[in-house]
Legacy VTK file of the C-alpha trace (Angstrom):
# vtk DataFile Version 3.0
C-alpha trace
ASCII
DATASET POLYDATA
POINTS 754 float
109.594 132.362 95.784
111.381 129.819 93.520
109.406 127.957 90.694
110.746 125.123 88.801
108.975 123.308 86.059
109.523 119.648 85.996
108.349 116.746 83.944
105.364 115.004 85.864
104.334 111.485 86.270
100.929 112.531 87.222
98.354 112.285 84.523
101.246 113.233 81.993
100.794 116.959 82.942
103.319 119.559 83.828
103.875 120.135 87.500
105.778 122.971 89.280
107.540 123.046 92.651
107.017 126.194 94.652
109.007 126.931 97.664
107.653 129.056 100.561
109.050 130.533 103.759
106.953 130.074 106.723
107.229 131.890 110.008
106.005 130.901 113.382
106.203 127.215 113.291
107.551 125.651 116.537
106.863 122.002 116.653
106.026 118.836 114.682
102.249 119.540 115.113
102.727 122.829 113.381
104.426 121.097 110.391
101.501 118.732 110.188
98.848 121.697 110.357
100.672 123.599 107.420
100.982 120.656 105.289
97.217 119.650 105.719
96.411 123.278 104.789
98.487 123.332 101.803
97.422 120.008 100.467
93.744 121.142 100.614
94.383 123.743 97.947
93.052 122.836 94.339
96.034 121.808 92.197
98.282 120.910 94.967
99.568 117.394 94.491
101.937 117.238 97.428
103.389 119.431 100.216
106.383 118.915 102.491
107.184 121.187 105.334
110.625 121.384 106.958
110.676 122.810 110.607
114.387 123.279 110.713
114.521 125.476 107.485
110.974 126.890 108.015
110.209 126.296 104.422
107.545 124.350 102.562
107.938 122.798 99.133
104.657 122.416 97.251
104.244 120.200 94.124
101.266 121.479 92.235
99.821 121.382 88.609
101.375 124.347 86.450
99.469 126.870 84.627
97.394 128.548 87.702
98.661 132.071 88.085
96.905 132.488 91.371
98.251 129.346 93.165
101.125 131.210 94.741
98.787 133.558 96.363
96.419 131.008 97.564
99.299 129.039 99.119
100.359 132.004 101.018
96.731 132.667 102.172
96.463 129.010 103.217
99.552 129.430 105.446
98.199 132.616 106.927
94.633 131.049 107.694
96.485 128.281 109.326
98.002 130.746 111.714
101.558 131.225 110.359
103.267 133.819 108.437
104.208 133.352 104.689
107.416 135.064 103.950
110.303 135.157 101.426
113.132 132.692 101.693
116.431 134.260 102.604
118.768 131.561 103.297
121.647 134.003 103.938
119.859 136.320 106.284
120.930 136.772 109.933
118.224 137.871 112.341
120.936 138.661 114.901
122.544 141.154 112.795
120.040 143.892 113.790
120.897 145.077 117.230
119.523 147.438 119.837
121.849 148.815 122.467
124.410 146.255 121.263
122.148 143.268 121.857
120.517 141.353 119.089
116.944 142.396 118.544
115.640 138.800 118.707
117.400 138.360 122.080
115.429 141.297 123.798
112.189 139.219 124.651
114.325 136.660 126.245
116.449 139.259 128.312
113.278 141.213 129.466
111.471 137.933 130.468
114.522 136.964 132.485
114.871 140.232 134.157
111.134 140.189 135.170
111.211 136.579 136.328
114.507 136.714 138.229
112.808 138.391 141.429
110.042 135.794 141.225
112.491 133.061 141.171
114.491 134.479 143.977
112.514 132.736 146.891
113.468 129.238 145.350
117.076 130.182 145.592
116.501 131.336 149.108
114.897 128.199 150.149
118.058 126.481 149.472
119.873 128.475 152.292
116.866 128.552 154.591
115.956 132.078 153.638
112.331 133.205 152.885
112.560 135.938 150.343
108.942 136.012 149.288
107.833 139.251 147.447
104.535 140.776 148.374
101.569 139.289 146.102
101.045 142.627 144.371
104.740 142.684 143.284
104.521 139.170 142.167
101.430 139.950 140.088
102.993 143.047 138.553
106.145 141.222 137.541
104.515 138.101 136.266
101.634 139.527 134.267
103.749 141.412 131.556
105.791 138.166 131.077
102.660 136.099 130.776
100.590 138.229 128.487
102.889 140.670 126.655
106.179 138.671 126.207
104.093 135.372 126.042
101.578 136.942 123.753
103.055 134.821 120.925
101.742 131.578 122.511
98.230 132.833 122.765
98.288 134.040 119.166
99.427 130.670 117.820
97.193 128.692 120.301
94.149 130.597 119.073
95.041 129.629 115.520
95.431 126.182 116.404
92.147 126.077 118.245
90.475 127.592 115.251
91.937 124.888 113.033
90.785 122.202 115.573
94.234 121.006 116.257
97.145 121.523 118.727
100.682 122.691 118.964
103.317 123.569 121.467
101.938 126.947 122.114
98.596 125.603 122.931
100.185 123.358 125.556
102.345 126.333 127.004
99.415 128.759 126.986
97.124 126.478 128.809
99.589 125.285 131.333
101.056 128.845 132.276
97.772 130.452 132.212
96.500 127.892 134.497
99.426 128.558 136.872
98.708 132.482 136.703
94.952 132.228 137.006
95.372 129.801 140.039
97.761 132.280 141.756
95.560 135.160 141.097
92.535 133.321 142.532
94.427 132.405 145.660
95.533 136.071 146.081
92.161 137.387 145.460
90.360 135.131 147.911
93.008 135.376 150.759
92.166 137.295 153.878
93.905 140.718 154.332
97.416 140.247 155.831
97.383 136.562 154.988
100.601 135.124 153.488
99.517 132.492 150.690
101.768 130.548 148.369
101.426 131.677 144.912
102.681 130.154 141.537
103.401 133.239 139.604
107.077 132.313 139.431
106.331 128.919 137.687
104.373 130.487 134.839
106.866 133.389 134.293
109.964 131.116 134.637
108.447 128.533 132.061
107.665 131.275 129.500
111.152 132.667 129.930
112.790 129.064 129.624
110.654 128.397 126.406
111.701 131.769 124.893
115.290 131.074 125.805
115.105 127.522 124.290
113.536 128.998 121.082
116.237 131.674 120.726
119.074 129.054 121.195
117.287 126.798 118.677
117.104 129.604 116.157
120.696 130.174 116.590
121.608 126.515 116.023
119.359 126.539 112.944
121.275 129.186 111.300
124.620 127.062 111.948
122.908 124.193 109.964
122.542 126.521 107.092
126.165 127.646 106.999
127.016 125.506 103.939
124.254 127.399 101.888
125.382 130.837 102.998
129.022 129.823 102.408
128.109 128.699 98.729
126.143 131.829 98.117
129.195 133.999 99.249
131.084 132.750 96.507
129.134 134.514 94.081
130.813 137.668 92.843
128.584 140.606 92.301
130.170 142.284 89.249
132.456 141.194 86.474
134.831 143.131 84.124
133.290 142.892 80.692
135.827 143.297 77.769
135.028 145.218 74.564
133.526 143.266 71.733
134.626 145.876 69.132
130.927 146.361 68.004
128.875 147.761 70.774
131.510 148.260 73.377
134.890 149.775 72.790
136.223 149.663 76.227
135.921 147.527 79.323
133.187 148.091 81.631
132.100 146.589 85.013
128.650 144.914 85.016
126.475 143.013 87.310
127.189 139.095 86.822
123.480 138.815 86.173
123.953 140.567 82.863
126.700 138.180 81.530
125.715 136.121 78.452
127.361 133.168 76.916
130.144 134.258 74.690
131.039 137.399 76.538
134.743 137.891 77.490
135.428 138.734 81.005
138.898 139.719 82.694
139.588 138.121 86.045
142.488 139.606 88.204
144.701 137.615 90.523
142.805 136.941 93.851
139.364 137.612 92.432
136.638 134.873 92.066
135.671 133.871 88.493
132.249 135.495 87.891
130.906 132.689 85.689
131.583 129.357 84.056
133.780 129.571 81.081
136.902 128.711 79.170
140.299 130.317 79.744
141.307 132.398 76.360
144.353 134.222 77.548
146.782 133.748 80.465
147.872 131.124 82.938
146.971 130.783 86.499
145.770 128.542 89.172
142.190 128.095 90.496
141.149 127.130 94.148
138.057 125.065 93.646
138.054 123.670 97.135
134.606 125.204 98.096
133.065 123.547 95.021
134.923 120.212 94.838
136.605 119.782 98.140
139.962 119.549 96.316
142.491 121.174 98.622
145.291 121.644 95.894
144.821 124.668 93.340
144.295 123.379 89.754
146.382 124.711 86.964
144.448 126.736 84.249
145.865 127.584 80.759
144.122 128.638 77.450
141.525 125.958 76.675
140.991 125.111 80.446
137.640 125.167 81.855
136.892 127.268 84.989
133.948 127.349 87.291
132.170 130.350 88.537
132.908 131.016 92.383
136.345 129.441 92.317
139.118 131.623 93.247
141.753 132.863 90.698
145.361 132.418 91.670
148.305 134.706 90.860
147.520 135.146 87.080
145.430 137.656 85.006
143.333 135.619 82.734
140.702 136.291 79.950
137.676 134.075 80.149
134.882 133.285 77.575
131.599 132.863 79.346
129.782 129.619 78.821
127.174 129.811 81.724
126.330 132.295 84.321
123.593 132.823 87.029
121.079 130.089 87.458
122.815 127.907 84.540
126.208 127.764 86.309
127.602 124.995 88.114
127.652 126.917 91.401
123.941 127.632 91.036
123.194 123.944 90.479
125.225 122.936 93.500
123.277 125.463 95.636
120.014 124.187 94.289
121.018 120.619 95.138
121.963 121.340 98.549
118.828 123.318 99.099
116.601 120.394 97.661
118.348 118.022 100.059
117.860 120.122 102.924
114.335 120.939 102.063
113.416 117.165 101.499
111.867 114.960 104.048
113.486 111.585 105.026
111.346 108.424 104.965
111.830 108.186 108.664
110.039 111.415 109.156
106.768 109.838 108.075
106.566 107.989 111.495
107.312 111.292 113.187
104.550 113.078 111.367
101.963 110.372 112.383
102.973 110.536 115.887
102.949 114.361 115.910
99.408 114.443 114.357
98.029 112.819 117.585
100.416 113.912 120.128
98.898 117.133 121.458
95.472 115.792 121.858
96.807 112.895 123.702
99.032 115.093 126.065
95.835 117.324 126.741
93.959 114.263 127.738
96.953 113.133 130.023
96.995 116.559 131.639
93.315 116.373 132.213
93.743 112.960 133.647
96.638 114.084 136.015
94.474 117.027 137.379
91.361 114.787 137.988
93.427 112.042 139.351
95.153 114.253 141.921
91.968 115.764 143.034
90.323 112.360 143.472
93.386 111.399 145.483
92.583 114.150 147.728
95.278 116.605 146.751
94.576 120.492 147.030
93.457 122.160 143.809
96.734 124.040 143.509
98.922 120.993 143.870
96.790 119.122 141.283
96.861 122.032 138.936
100.582 122.311 139.342
101.164 118.666 138.333
98.889 119.025 135.320
100.651 122.140 134.230
103.985 120.294 134.499
102.729 117.467 132.200
101.576 120.018 129.684
104.803 121.977 129.653
107.265 119.061 129.435
105.231 117.290 126.728
105.845 120.079 124.035
106.854 118.114 120.887
109.434 120.785 119.724
112.446 118.318 119.552
110.471 115.850 117.748
109.858 118.137 114.675
113.587 119.080 114.630
115.169 115.679 115.049
115.224 114.692 111.460
115.461 117.909 109.431
118.264 119.188 111.680
120.609 116.155 111.180
119.940 116.136 107.384
120.771 119.880 107.175
124.012 119.251 109.009
124.893 116.166 107.157
124.326 117.437 103.594
125.956 120.820 104.452
129.215 119.242 105.655
129.208 116.719 102.819
128.896 119.497 100.238
131.843 121.380 101.767
133.856 118.187 100.996
132.750 117.823 97.428
129.789 115.341 98.086
126.586 116.535 96.893
123.415 114.592 98.179
120.515 115.417 96.046
117.683 114.043 98.254
117.067 113.029 101.831
115.867 109.570 100.722
119.437 108.868 99.023
121.092 110.087 102.357
119.044 107.758 104.379
119.580 104.806 102.189
123.231 104.974 101.385
124.201 103.621 104.846
122.316 100.236 104.009
124.273 99.676 100.798
125.592 96.008 100.580
127.040 96.064 97.109
128.812 98.723 94.905
129.141 98.499 91.148
131.707 100.658 89.270
131.920 101.792 85.764
135.659 101.521 84.579
136.535 104.265 82.326
136.508 107.689 83.921
135.324 106.380 87.218
138.133 103.948 88.412
140.491 105.013 85.430
141.614 108.379 84.489
139.234 108.052 81.507
141.943 109.611 79.179
143.021 106.347 77.198
145.951 106.669 74.680
146.666 104.899 71.584
149.227 102.356 72.439
149.807 100.801 68.864
148.397 100.611 65.591
149.070 97.414 63.658
148.188 97.556 59.990
147.314 94.646 57.663
149.884 93.590 55.175
150.375 96.039 52.387
148.616 98.946 54.176
150.396 102.105 55.525
150.224 102.835 59.205
149.982 106.745 58.807
147.464 106.478 56.120
145.161 104.101 58.239
145.671 106.363 61.357
144.570 109.495 59.332
141.458 107.683 58.147
140.763 106.558 61.629
141.193 110.126 62.857
138.578 111.186 60.190
136.129 108.799 61.483
136.586 109.829 65.129
137.049 113.607 64.502
133.528 114.564 65.533
133.289 112.216 68.630
133.627 113.060 72.274
134.172 109.324 73.223
137.563 108.833 75.225
138.808 106.384 72.530
137.976 108.658 69.692
140.001 111.411 71.369
142.834 109.217 71.750
142.996 108.403 68.093
142.638 112.139 67.199
145.428 113.077 69.702
147.734 110.389 68.129
147.178 111.652 64.795
147.982 115.173 65.630
151.016 114.111 67.582
152.314 112.655 64.403
151.525 115.831 62.483
148.856 113.904 60.283
145.969 115.703 58.492
142.883 113.896 57.363
140.021 114.407 55.016
136.417 115.099 56.095
134.357 112.047 56.662
130.838 111.935 55.259
127.579 110.127 55.822
128.682 109.354 59.430
126.710 107.015 61.573
127.465 106.173 65.252
126.356 102.724 66.348
125.814 102.904 70.229
128.313 100.828 72.195
129.872 99.419 68.966
131.689 102.000 67.110
131.279 104.318 63.975
131.080 104.176 60.216
131.290 106.520 57.407
132.963 107.351 53.942
136.389 108.496 53.952
138.265 109.159 50.814
135.618 107.496 48.643
135.854 104.214 50.772
133.110 103.037 53.130
134.915 102.369 56.547
133.865 101.318 59.979
136.013 101.444 63.316
134.661 99.660 66.230
134.635 96.720 68.672
135.733 93.250 68.164
132.054 92.274 69.054
130.767 94.395 66.311
133.154 92.899 63.673
132.113 89.464 64.829
128.406 90.303 64.474
129.087 91.759 60.873
131.178 88.503 60.094
134.291 90.502 59.183
137.344 88.160 59.644
140.445 89.572 61.117
142.616 87.355 59.034
146.482 88.024 59.362
145.462 90.660 62.214
144.408 87.975 64.554
147.925 87.621 66.343
147.910 91.381 66.867
144.658 91.287 68.476
145.560 88.327 70.667
148.622 90.174 71.786
146.810 93.260 72.663
144.247 91.560 74.464
146.773 89.509 76.521
148.252 92.901 77.685
144.930 93.930 78.850
144.468 96.637 76.232
141.283 97.735 74.892
141.010 96.946 71.026
139.358 98.565 68.067
139.548 97.524 64.532
139.437 99.663 61.457
137.830 97.797 58.382
136.182 98.164 55.057
132.382 97.931 55.329
131.924 94.179 54.579
135.657 93.448 54.980
138.463 92.995 55.148
140.070 94.295 58.520
142.575 96.954 57.770
144.269 97.700 61.229
144.157 96.850 64.735
144.322 99.896 67.289
145.263 99.009 71.030
144.370 101.599 73.730
145.482 101.740 77.383
144.323 103.643 80.448
145.548 104.182 83.885
143.814 103.579 87.237
142.986 106.669 89.163
145.114 107.698 92.084
143.527 106.193 95.109
141.092 103.867 93.099
142.814 100.676 94.618
142.765 102.187 98.042
139.052 102.982 97.703
138.413 99.426 96.600
140.317 97.997 99.533
138.540 100.347 101.986
135.147 99.227 100.844
136.059 95.570 100.744
137.151 96.057 104.351
133.617 97.208 105.225
132.307 93.940 104.003
130.676 95.303 100.876
130.386 93.120 97.797
132.098 94.779 94.728
131.773 94.770 91.026
133.321 96.279 87.868
130.836 96.596 85.049
132.674 97.422 81.834
131.959 97.669 78.163
135.536 96.410 77.347
136.444 92.846 76.514
136.994 90.550 79.312
140.826 90.482 79.000
141.176 94.108 79.087
138.554 94.318 81.911
140.292 91.603 84.024
143.763 93.107 83.506
142.637 96.474 84.821
140.820 94.595 87.845
144.050 93.045 88.897
145.566 96.466 89.059
142.736 97.743 91.038
142.546 94.811 93.389
139.275 93.408 92.185
138.908 89.612 92.142
137.709 88.233 88.646
137.460 84.659 90.059
134.815 85.749 92.575
132.586 87.230 89.809
133.671 90.868 90.525
134.392 91.569 86.853
131.391 91.897 84.506
132.905 92.755 81.067
131.422 93.325 77.548
128.324 95.096 78.801
126.638 97.568 76.541
125.482 100.927 78.158
121.928 99.990 77.627
122.447 96.724 79.568
124.060 98.069 82.624
120.864 98.595 84.115
119.897 95.148 83.773
123.105 94.149 85.423
122.196 96.513 88.370
118.784 94.699 88.662
120.483 91.253 88.643
122.941 92.438 91.470
119.855 93.501 93.323
118.247 90.299 93.238
121.307 88.995 95.197
121.968 85.159 95.927
119.587 82.645 97.032
116.621 85.065 96.789
118.158 87.493 99.269
117.756 90.995 97.735
120.622 93.499 98.305
120.859 97.173 98.315
123.069 98.107 95.443
125.039 101.382 94.536
126.083 102.304 91.243
129.139 104.596 90.542
129.455 106.074 86.988
130.328 109.224 85.234
126.756 110.312 85.054
126.402 110.449 81.342
126.587 106.931 79.633
125.720 105.271 83.048
122.490 107.234 83.628
120.274 104.166 83.266
122.322 102.252 85.746
122.544 105.031 87.985
118.713 105.336 87.978
118.296 101.609 88.409
120.568 101.376 91.467
119.043 102.007 94.868
121.700 104.654 95.334
123.406 106.242 92.251
126.670 108.003 92.885
127.759 110.090 89.950
131.435 111.134 89.385
131.107 114.817 88.445
133.787 116.676 86.756
134.169 120.430 86.729
135.349 120.142 83.054
132.604 120.874 80.576
128.936 120.029 80.626
129.386 116.639 82.341
129.165 118.209 85.724
125.604 119.418 85.105
124.582 115.971 83.784
126.325 114.199 86.701
124.522 116.200 89.117
121.124 115.458 87.707
121.787 111.687 87.074
122.063 110.317 90.499
121.037 110.672 94.201
124.668 111.705 95.124
127.171 113.394 93.159
130.950 113.253 93.865
132.373 116.729 92.639
135.880 115.203 92.514
136.684 112.411 90.358
138.211 110.550 93.402
137.078 107.073 94.119
137.605 107.507 97.670
134.727 109.676 98.043
132.468 106.731 97.557
133.452 105.406 100.955
133.148 108.909 102.319
129.559 109.367 100.961
128.638 106.106 102.526
130.227 107.151 105.811
128.410 110.589 106.105
125.142 108.715 105.397
125.878 106.276 108.208
126.783 109.146 110.511
123.744 111.274 109.526
121.324 108.235 110.038
122.992 107.769 113.426
122.385 111.275 114.431
118.668 111.121 113.256
118.311 108.025 115.366
119.838 109.538 118.449
117.752 112.680 117.980
114.461 110.772 117.903
115.619 108.889 120.837
116.263 112.005 122.840
113.166 113.687 121.521
110.982 110.790 122.542
112.736 110.021 125.952
112.035 113.555 127.153
108.414 112.900 126.650
108.308 109.164 127.447
110.069 109.713 130.810
109.080 113.284 131.508
105.353 112.926 131.178
105.066 110.115 133.821
107.330 111.875 136.249
105.437 115.152 135.881
102.053 113.356 136.302
103.245 111.615 139.468
104.420 114.939 140.888
108.183 114.555 140.627
108.667 117.431 138.391
107.228 121.020 138.988
106.538 123.361 135.954
109.963 125.175 136.207
111.833 121.975 135.933
109.614 120.664 133.256
110.021 124.190 131.291
113.870 123.806 131.510
113.721 120.277 130.290
111.371 121.015 127.508
113.699 123.982 126.330
116.703 121.741 126.656
115.094 118.974 124.515
115.172 121.209 121.408
118.528 122.678 122.146
120.055 119.176 122.762
118.706 117.884 119.454
120.183 120.831 117.564
123.448 120.529 119.434
123.827 116.835 118.610
123.089 117.394 114.910
125.685 120.122 114.695
128.320 117.631 115.825
128.215 116.421 112.193
129.978 119.528 111.100
133.157 118.214 112.549
133.097 115.196 109.994
135.828 114.752 107.530
136.254 112.328 104.799
LINES 1 755
754 0 1 2 3 4 5 6 7 8 9 10 11 12 13 14 15 16 17 18 19 20 21 22 23 24 25 26 27 28 29 30 31 32 33 34 35 36 37 38 39 40 41 42 43 44 45 46 47 48 49 50 51 52 53 54 55 56 57 58 59 60 61 62 63 64 65 66 67 68 69 70 71 72 73 74 75 76 77 78 79 80 81 82 83 84 85 86 87 88 89 90 91 92 93 94 95 96 97 98 99 100 101 102 103 104 105 106 107 108 109 110 111 112 113 114 115 116 117 118 119 120 121 122 123 124 125 126 127 128 129 130 131 132 133 134 135 136 137 138 139 140 141 142 143 144 145 146 147 148 149 150 151 152 153 154 155 156 157 158 159 160 161 162 163 164 165 166 167 168 169 170 171 172 173 174 175 176 177 178 179 180 181 182 183 184 185 186 187 188 189 190 191 192 193 194 195 196 197 198 199 200 201 202 203 204 205 206 207 208 209 210 211 212 213 214 215 216 217 218 219 220 221 222 223 224 225 226 227 228 229 230 231 232 233 234 235 236 237 238 239 240 241 242 243 244 245 246 247 248 249 250 251 252 253 254 255 256 257 258 259 260 261 262 263 264 265 266 267 268 269 270 271 272 273 274 275 276 277 278 279 280 281 282 283 284 285 286 287 288 289 290 291 292 293 294 295 296 297 298 299 300 301 302 303 304 305 306 307 308 309 310 311 312 313 314 315 316 317 318 319 320 321 322 323 324 325 326 327 328 329 330 331 332 333 334 335 336 337 338 339 340 341 342 343 344 345 346 347 348 349 350 351 352 353 354 355 356 357 358 359 360 361 362 363 364 365 366 367 368 369 370 371 372 373 374 375 376 377 378 379 380 381 382 383 384 385 386 387 388 389 390 391 392 393 394 395 396 397 398 399 400 401 402 403 404 405 406 407 408 409 410 411 412 413 414 415 416 417 418 419 420 421 422 423 424 425 426 427 428 429 430 431 432 433 434 435 436 437 438 439 440 441 442 443 444 445 446 447 448 449 450 451 452 453 454 455 456 457 458 459 460 461 462 463 464 465 466 467 468 469 470 471 472 473 474 475 476 477 478 479 480 481 482 483 484 485 486 487 488 489 490 491 492 493 494 495 496 497 498 499 500 501 502 503 504 505 506 507 508 509 510 511 512 513 514 515 516 517 518 519 520 521 522 523 524 525 526 527 528 529 530 531 532 533 534 535 536 537 538 539 540 541 542 543 544 545 546 547 548 549 550 551 552 553 554 555 556 557 558 559 560 561 562 563 564 565 566 567 568 569 570 571 572 573 574 575 576 577 578 579 580 581 582 583 584 585 586 587 588 589 590 591 592 593 594 595 596 597 598 599 600 601 602 603 604 605 606 607 608 609 610 611 612 613 614 615 616 617 618 619 620 621 622 623 624 625 626 627 628 629 630 631 632 633 634 635 636 637 638 639 640 641 642 643 644 645 646 647 648 649 650 651 652 653 654 655 656 657 658 659 660 661 662 663 664 665 666 667 668 669 670 671 672 673 674 675 676 677 678 679 680 681 682 683 684 685 686 687 688 689 690 691 692 693 694 695 696 697 698 699 700 701 702 703 704 705 706 707 708 709 710 711 712 713 714 715 716 717 718 719 720 721 722 723 724 725 726 727 728 729 730 731 732 733 734 735 736 737 738 739 740 741 742 743 744 745 746 747 748 749 750 751 752 753
């Protein structure tokens, strides 16, 4: 059981999320029954049950130590089996006589039912291979009451809960067929050959068991993404001596690694934890984490991610995070969250499932009475009613949505697209507008200092060292560019004192006894600091599309103009063109001055004249820009996606209908990105934006197709069965195939490629 404490919006109290495994669920009605049972428990705020993963996610008030036990008891009282969640288990791994253990009931049922079904085959050739009634009874009874005992147990629990499920329909239908056959045999005269219906009940149970086994195998395929990610976790790591407590290298379980530990990673091994390379050079295969096919070069100072594959070099890594705090653990958690979630369209399915079984029972009763009133024999009327009950089982209805979501989120994760919840997945296909942050999203995010123009009488090197002093403690890309330029020139700088960062504007502090500030033109204008002789340098830099910062004394005058440049990401222009070809409205939302933003827009293929460039926007104001885009034109609301780096753009990502965070495997930004938006792109490739929208569209299409097939089996099958066009055997086969077809259709998503 996994418990995670989250901030709650309910009465400002803490809530926890508890995941439970649930065995024995078979249809949408089971889902509704378990959810009702869980929601009745004290302290439970909400419960969501997923039939495809056979799990429940319960949101409840924290602080109740007995809550988990009560939830398990509620599941058991509802007629199901609470169990541990084991995403990587394979029930077919255990074999008897070379046959998977879970396949034995299907095989035995088939062997016992085959002689009963033989007369149906013989009829096709004009043969009458009817077994004696006693033999039919002896073959059908074990299938009905031993191999089919699971249906009776679940049906009994459903009746006790005053509800219905698939098993109740199967139990009533097949028992009616078995009981009718036994009655006809019992009342027959000695030597009289009577037509019995044992084969119908036995074959129906066999087909249902076969369908459930095939369905379970398909379910395991939808969770392959989780198992593949979990398989990336190494079990042990080589811990190097620290010179204090350990004097030699030892192998330890990865769970024992702590931040600061030094580990050795051999060529061909997987990195046991997130960390920074201290010694050695190598390449890392991060394809399972980011979808990036090409190995990434690693040298001292490079960041590595646990689970990625080391190349040809031996390296020493300083651990920064392991276990539940690692990037891999967060990725697995996000994929599990998405697969456990319930899409909005599922609410309609739940409402239908809540009344489905009672309605079917009434239709079955009406079919029986209708045929009897029409003068049909009891056995014929009973057979038609049984066919109605069997074909109406709502198995596929409960699998239609979660199966598609599991397959879609799984294949997306394998290609570096992490979908945080089912709602984001379902909404992304409706996106009409896409807003992009510039730095780090459409550009490399590593600007360099193009030039420094000093005021008359000032020394360039001195001013650059003072600017570096102001920026030395900042992680902002422009600050890094200043520090890197000073290092390249071999400059040193004094320590800045009394530092103060002004969000979205710049930084100020004391350097060498002077109060200095370094920031944007907008900030200098607000402080009424004139540029004086530096104005031509500013105009020239802006005309070239550079980003401009100014170093000045506090209160004036301006001392130097610093011009920065950035490069578009590879594929950024292609991504823009692809999204435009889909008919989407695009926007670049940047904090840079308009000239710099428009110059970059030209290189990216964005159209400033059509309002696609929104410049000089402070980070705090980006959310307002998103809301303005959502209002649309002429009072027509639009569905807006925001693409940002997940750190400075967090408010805008949250304000958008769909937030897409550009994750980076370097540093802590990956963790921030994964929690800032509904969708995280693990590679900083803008082309993944279109891919994320595409997998959303394809997944929603699969959901709709699955719901269509799930409903069509019932909508078309029930009338045909009621009118006598389907016998119970054909109805059982159709019911079993409905679940299998839904799962198979969802699994087609595994072939998707960005």
